[in-house]
N, CA, C and O atoms as CSV, one atom per row, in Angstrom:
chain,resi,resn,atom,element,x,y,z
A,1,MET,N,N,119.978,289.110,-199.405
A,1,MET,CA,C,120.271,290.811,-199.177
A,1,MET,C,C,121.687,290.640,-198.425
A,1,MET,O,O,122.327,289.665,-198.032
A,2,LYS,N,N,121.911,292.258,-198.402
A,2,LYS,CA,C,123.609,292.795,-198.109
A,2,LYS,C,C,122.856,293.000,-196.781
A,2,LYS,O,O,121.705,293.192,-196.389
A,3,PRO,N,N,124.555,292.809,-196.112
A,3,PRO,CA,C,123.811,293.361,-194.660
A,3,PRO,C,C,124.111,294.711,-194.755
A,3,PRO,O,O,123.916,295.287,-193.684
A,4,GLU,N,N,124.655,295.677,-195.959
A,4,GLU,CA,C,124.946,297.274,-196.039
A,4,GLU,C,C,123.468,297.254,-196.188
A,4,GLU,O,O,123.229,298.380,-195.751
A,5,GLU,N,N,122.189,296.705,-196.534
A,5,GLU,CA,C,121.292,297.348,-197.276
A,5,GLU,C,C,120.274,296.633,-196.440
A,5,GLU,O,O,119.181,297.129,-196.711
A,6,LEU,N,N,120.142,295.639,-195.498
A,6,LEU,CA,C,119.693,296.248,-194.657
A,6,LEU,C,C,119.939,297.045,-193.819
A,6,LEU,O,O,118.866,297.597,-193.576
A,7,ARG,N,N,120.601,297.407,-193.288
A,7,ARG,CA,C,121.012,298.279,-192.115
A,7,ARG,C,C,120.534,299.665,-192.421
A,7,ARG,O,O,120.013,300.277,-191.489
A,8,GLU,N,N,120.597,300.041,-193.168
A,8,GLU,CA,C,119.860,300.992,-194.506
A,8,GLU,C,C,118.182,301.462,-193.988
A,8,GLU,O,O,117.567,302.500,-193.743
A,9,MET,N,N,117.938,300.019,-194.009
A,9,MET,CA,C,116.536,299.939,-193.501
A,9,MET,C,C,115.893,300.423,-192.582
A,9,MET,O,O,116.659,300.887,-191.737
A,10,SER,N,N,114.652,300.568,-192.280
A,10,SER,CA,C,114.319,301.044,-190.701
A,10,SER,C,C,113.530,300.044,-189.898
A,10,SER,O,O,113.174,298.961,-190.361
A,11,ASP,N,N,113.280,300.442,-188.713
A,11,ASP,CA,C,112.582,298.834,-188.186
A,11,ASP,C,C,111.612,298.589,-188.923
A,11,ASP,O,O,111.517,297.529,-189.542
A,12,GLU,N,N,110.936,299.322,-188.960
A,12,GLU,CA,C,109.277,298.205,-190.231
A,12,GLU,C,C,109.737,298.608,-191.087
A,12,GLU,O,O,109.549,299.785,-190.781
A,13,GLN,N,N,110.171,298.655,-191.882
A,13,GLN,CA,C,110.965,298.256,-192.655
A,13,GLN,C,C,111.506,296.525,-192.489
A,13,GLN,O,O,110.752,295.634,-192.880
A,14,LEU,N,N,112.553,296.271,-192.017
A,14,LEU,CA,C,112.972,295.188,-191.146
A,14,LEU,C,C,112.201,294.284,-190.992
A,14,LEU,O,O,112.413,293.165,-191.458
A,15,GLU,N,N,111.245,294.567,-190.367
A,15,GLU,CA,C,110.247,293.620,-189.702
A,15,GLU,C,C,109.383,292.857,-190.818
A,15,GLU,O,O,109.347,291.659,-191.099
A,16,MET,N,N,108.728,293.908,-191.335
A,16,MET,CA,C,108.248,293.332,-192.734
A,16,MET,C,C,109.203,292.777,-194.155
A,16,MET,O,O,108.768,292.148,-195.120
A,17,THR,N,N,110.258,293.123,-193.972
A,17,THR,CA,C,111.249,291.730,-194.858
A,17,THR,C,C,111.034,290.556,-194.018
A,17,THR,O,O,111.076,289.498,-194.645
A,18,LEU,N,N,110.804,290.459,-192.708
A,18,LEU,CA,C,111.596,289.395,-192.275
A,18,LEU,C,C,110.532,288.723,-191.960
A,18,LEU,O,O,110.979,287.595,-191.755
A,19,ARG,N,N,108.873,288.673,-191.708
A,19,ARG,CA,C,107.803,288.534,-192.043
A,19,ARG,C,C,107.651,288.221,-193.659
A,19,ARG,O,O,106.966,287.249,-193.974
A,20,GLU,N,N,108.195,288.921,-194.566
A,20,GLU,CA,C,107.959,288.038,-195.837
A,20,GLU,C,C,108.595,287.337,-196.453
A,20,GLU,O,O,108.312,286.763,-197.505
A,21,THR,N,N,109.899,287.307,-195.607
A,21,THR,CA,C,111.552,286.278,-195.934
A,21,THR,C,C,110.455,285.118,-194.868
A,21,THR,O,O,110.186,284.152,-195.581
A,22,VAL,N,N,110.123,285.037,-194.156
A,22,VAL,CA,C,109.749,283.596,-193.003
A,22,VAL,C,C,108.542,282.962,-194.235
A,22,VAL,O,O,108.184,281.789,-194.350
A,23,LYS,N,N,108.251,283.728,-194.767
A,23,LYS,CA,C,106.851,283.101,-195.622
A,23,LYS,C,C,106.808,282.478,-196.426
A,23,LYS,O,O,106.061,281.516,-196.607
A,24,ASN,N,N,108.159,283.187,-197.532
A,24,ASN,CA,C,109.102,282.701,-199.017
A,24,ASN,C,C,109.457,281.123,-198.420
A,24,ASN,O,O,108.961,280.129,-198.950
A,25,LEU,N,N,110.548,281.025,-197.038
A,25,LEU,CA,C,110.816,279.717,-196.355
A,25,LEU,C,C,109.896,278.696,-196.305
A,25,LEU,O,O,110.068,277.530,-196.660
A,26,PHE,N,N,108.593,279.363,-195.694
A,26,PHE,CA,C,107.541,278.007,-195.743
A,26,PHE,C,C,107.530,277.801,-196.787
A,26,PHE,O,O,107.505,276.607,-197.087
A,27,HIS,N,N,107.542,278.860,-197.954
A,27,HIS,CA,C,107.138,277.399,-199.475
A,27,HIS,C,C,107.799,277.327,-199.869
A,27,HIS,O,O,107.675,276.621,-200.870
A,28,LEU,N,N,108.780,277.727,-199.699
A,28,LEU,CA,C,109.932,276.602,-200.297
A,28,LEU,C,C,109.958,275.278,-199.609
A,28,LEU,O,O,110.125,274.194,-200.168
A,29,ARG,N,N,109.813,275.443,-198.592
A,29,ARG,CA,C,110.079,274.285,-197.758
A,29,ARG,C,C,108.870,273.838,-198.600
A,29,ARG,O,O,109.242,273.315,-199.651
A,30,PHE,N,N,107.779,273.878,-198.479
A,30,PHE,CA,C,106.484,272.826,-198.977
A,30,PHE,C,C,106.963,272.670,-200.246
A,30,PHE,O,O,107.058,271.468,-200.494
A,31,GLN,N,N,107.339,273.426,-201.248
A,31,GLN,CA,C,107.892,272.832,-202.737
A,31,GLN,C,C,108.788,271.949,-202.466
A,31,GLN,O,O,108.787,271.036,-203.291
A,32,SER,N,N,109.711,271.827,-201.477
A,32,SER,CA,C,110.850,271.032,-200.943
A,32,SER,C,C,110.328,269.361,-200.901
A,32,SER,O,O,110.824,268.345,-201.388
A,33,ALA,N,N,109.075,269.602,-200.069
A,33,ALA,CA,C,108.719,269.045,-199.762
A,33,ALA,C,C,107.653,267.878,-201.353
A,33,ALA,O,O,107.921,266.915,-202.071
A,34,THR,N,N,106.856,268.511,-201.205
A,34,THR,CA,C,106.155,268.242,-202.782
A,34,THR,C,C,107.279,267.374,-204.206
A,34,THR,O,O,106.941,266.706,-205.183
A,35,ASP,N,N,108.493,267.752,-203.753
A,35,ASP,CA,C,109.182,267.626,-204.928
A,35,ASP,C,C,109.653,268.414,-205.931
A,35,ASP,O,O,110.269,267.908,-206.869
A,36,ARG,N,N,109.403,269.854,-205.849
A,36,ARG,CA,C,108.801,271.073,-206.729
A,36,ARG,C,C,109.345,271.761,-207.245
A,36,ARG,O,O,109.185,272.318,-208.332
A,37,LEU,N,N,110.573,271.830,-205.990
A,37,LEU,CA,C,111.725,272.740,-206.120
A,37,LEU,C,C,112.462,272.409,-206.356
A,37,LEU,O,O,113.086,271.410,-205.999
A,38,GLU,N,N,112.774,273.802,-207.644
A,38,GLU,CA,C,113.740,273.987,-208.550
A,38,GLU,C,C,115.341,273.654,-208.536
A,38,GLU,O,O,116.175,272.854,-208.961
A,39,THR,N,N,115.142,275.097,-207.573
A,39,THR,CA,C,116.511,274.975,-206.836
A,39,THR,C,C,117.242,274.711,-205.477
A,39,THR,O,O,117.990,275.582,-205.033
A,40,PRO,N,N,117.073,273.684,-204.888
A,40,PRO,CA,C,116.904,273.754,-203.227
A,40,PRO,C,C,118.231,274.392,-202.479
A,40,PRO,O,O,118.376,274.241,-201.266
A,41,SER,N,N,119.192,275.117,-203.282
A,41,SER,CA,C,120.104,276.278,-202.489
A,41,SER,C,C,119.245,277.256,-201.959
A,41,SER,O,O,119.645,277.751,-200.904
A,42,GLU,N,N,118.055,277.719,-202.448
A,42,GLU,CA,C,116.797,278.652,-202.105
A,42,GLU,C,C,116.655,278.967,-201.024
A,42,GLU,O,O,116.859,280.089,-200.560
A,43,ILE,N,N,116.220,277.853,-200.372
A,43,ILE,CA,C,116.328,277.224,-198.920
A,43,ILE,C,C,117.611,277.868,-197.991
A,43,ILE,O,O,117.648,278.899,-197.320
A,44,GLN,N,N,118.393,277.078,-198.179
A,44,GLN,CA,C,119.518,277.801,-197.229
A,44,GLN,C,C,119.564,279.576,-197.562
A,44,GLN,O,O,119.802,280.238,-196.552
A,45,LYS,N,N,119.390,280.276,-198.684
A,45,LYS,CA,C,120.172,281.835,-198.840
A,45,LYS,C,C,118.566,281.825,-198.373
A,45,LYS,O,O,118.320,283.024,-198.496
A,46,ALA,N,N,117.725,281.410,-198.062
A,46,ALA,CA,C,116.253,282.215,-196.938
A,46,ALA,C,C,116.789,282.482,-195.742
A,46,ALA,O,O,116.916,283.537,-195.120
A,47,LYS,N,N,117.244,280.780,-195.388
A,47,LYS,CA,C,117.539,280.772,-194.001
A,47,LYS,C,C,118.372,281.832,-193.382
A,47,LYS,O,O,118.044,282.569,-192.452
A,48,ARG,N,N,119.712,281.800,-194.150
A,48,ARG,CA,C,120.692,283.191,-193.963
A,48,ARG,C,C,120.091,284.055,-194.043
A,48,ARG,O,O,120.060,284.612,-192.945
A,49,ASP,N,N,119.164,284.895,-195.232
A,49,ASP,CA,C,118.030,285.914,-194.847
A,49,ASP,C,C,117.794,286.537,-193.763
A,49,ASP,O,O,118.235,287.646,-193.465
A,50,VAL,N,N,117.093,285.861,-193.129
A,50,VAL,CA,C,116.314,285.511,-191.393
A,50,VAL,C,C,117.695,285.618,-190.883
A,50,VAL,O,O,117.756,286.643,-190.205
A,51,ALA,N,N,119.044,284.889,-190.922
A,51,ALA,CA,C,119.603,285.204,-189.703
A,51,ALA,C,C,120.117,286.437,-189.865
A,51,ALA,O,O,120.343,286.986,-188.786
A,52,ARG,N,N,120.461,287.261,-191.097
A,52,ARG,CA,C,120.652,288.116,-191.053
A,52,ARG,C,C,119.749,289.135,-190.398
A,52,ARG,O,O,120.136,290.071,-189.697
A,53,ILE,N,N,118.666,288.881,-190.667
A,53,ILE,CA,C,117.627,290.328,-190.540
A,53,ILE,C,C,117.874,290.155,-188.956
A,53,ILE,O,O,118.565,291.068,-188.503
A,54,LYS,N,N,117.527,289.335,-188.150
A,54,LYS,CA,C,117.331,288.831,-186.678
A,54,LYS,C,C,118.767,289.316,-185.988
A,54,LYS,O,O,118.807,289.635,-184.800
A,55,THR,N,N,119.598,289.333,-186.595
A,55,THR,CA,C,121.318,289.357,-186.406
A,55,THR,C,C,120.821,291.319,-185.951
A,55,THR,O,O,120.941,291.987,-184.923
A,56,ILE,N,N,120.260,291.614,-187.355
A,56,ILE,CA,C,120.818,293.916,-187.259
A,56,ILE,C,C,119.974,293.873,-186.268
A,56,ILE,O,O,120.516,294.206,-185.214
A,57,MET,N,N,118.386,293.480,-186.120
A,57,MET,CA,C,117.584,293.530,-184.786
A,57,MET,C,C,118.121,293.850,-184.045
A,57,MET,O,O,118.204,295.010,-183.643
A,58,LEU,N,N,118.748,292.739,-183.565
A,58,LEU,CA,C,119.235,292.388,-181.812
A,58,LEU,C,C,120.439,293.444,-181.788
A,58,LEU,O,O,120.590,293.735,-180.601
A,59,GLU,N,N,121.492,294.247,-182.681
A,59,GLU,CA,C,122.051,294.916,-182.665
A,59,GLU,C,C,121.079,296.362,-182.185
A,59,GLU,O,O,120.879,296.945,-181.119
A,60,ARG,N,N,120.802,296.475,-183.068
A,60,ARG,CA,C,119.831,297.215,-183.478
A,60,ARG,C,C,119.036,297.460,-181.094
A,60,ARG,O,O,119.233,298.155,-180.097
A,61,LYS,N,N,118.514,296.730,-181.397
A,61,LYS,CA,C,118.061,296.264,-179.714
A,61,LYS,C,C,119.183,296.507,-178.486
A,61,LYS,O,O,119.301,297.382,-177.628
A,62,ARG,N,N,119.704,295.686,-178.717
A,62,ARG,CA,C,121.260,296.268,-178.024
A,62,ARG,C,C,122.404,297.240,-177.728
A,62,ARG,O,O,123.248,297.353,-176.839
A,63,GLY,N,N,121.937,298.175,-179.326
A,63,GLY,CA,C,122.672,299.565,-179.352
A,63,GLY,C,C,123.987,298.960,-179.555
A,63,GLY,O,O,124.846,299.220,-178.711
A,64,VAL,N,N,124.278,298.221,-180.501
A,64,VAL,CA,C,125.618,297.612,-181.104
A,64,VAL,C,C,125.637,298.296,-182.643
A,64,VAL,O,O,126.675,298.864,-182.981
A,65,ARG,N,N,124.482,298.248,-183.598
A,65,ARG,CA,C,124.450,298.703,-184.909
A,65,ARG,C,C,126.000,298.806,-185.415
A,65,ARG,O,O,126.731,299.789,-185.295
A,66,GLY,N,N,126.342,297.474,-186.045
A,66,GLY,CA,C,127.298,296.995,-186.938
A,66,GLY,C,C,128.572,296.909,-186.654
A,66,GLY,O,O,129.461,296.514,-187.407
A,67,GLN,N,N,128.722,297.467,-185.008
A,67,GLN,CA,C,130.385,297.519,-184.892
A,67,GLN,C,C,131.114,296.745,-185.274
A,67,GLN,O,O,130.541,296.151,-186.187
A,68,LYS,N,N,132.594,296.155,-185.055
A,68,LYS,CA,C,133.059,295.208,-185.419
A,68,LYS,C,C,133.046,294.576,-183.597
A,68,LYS,O,O,132.974,295.335,-182.630
A,69,PRO,N,N,133.100,293.633,-183.541
A,69,PRO,CA,C,133.592,292.846,-182.353
A,69,PRO,C,C,134.857,292.480,-181.980
A,69,PRO,O,O,135.697,291.874,-182.646
A,70,THR,N,N,134.938,292.977,-180.644
A,70,THR,CA,C,136.882,293.401,-180.649
A,70,THR,C,C,137.122,292.092,-179.465
A,70,THR,O,O,136.288,291.689,-178.653
A,71,GLN,N,N,138.550,291.590,-179.669
A,71,GLN,CA,C,139.028,290.497,-179.084
A,71,GLN,C,C,139.145,290.938,-178.039
A,71,GLN,O,O,139.421,292.092,-177.711
A,72,ALA,N,N,138.817,289.498,-177.054
A,72,ALA,CA,C,139.412,289.944,-175.849
A,72,ALA,C,C,141.166,288.973,-175.150
A,72,ALA,O,O,141.411,287.823,-175.514
A,73,SER,N,N,141.790,289.490,-174.509
A,73,SER,CA,C,142.615,289.163,-174.456
A,73,SER,C,C,143.051,288.230,-173.532
A,73,SER,O,O,144.220,287.845,-173.548
């Protein structure tokens, strides 16, 4: 998912999406361990989605909400 799509979701929707993505990641890892995974890149995509969701949740908790970081001089 794209970050813009995730930022438009409510907190409850983000939590539900995170749970679903983690569950999907578990199933992908299980398939990989049993040599049934057809596309190994799906694991990497799921990991990135989990990281994106967690980042957006942390931004909301801190009150950042998608602002670009400023560089320190």
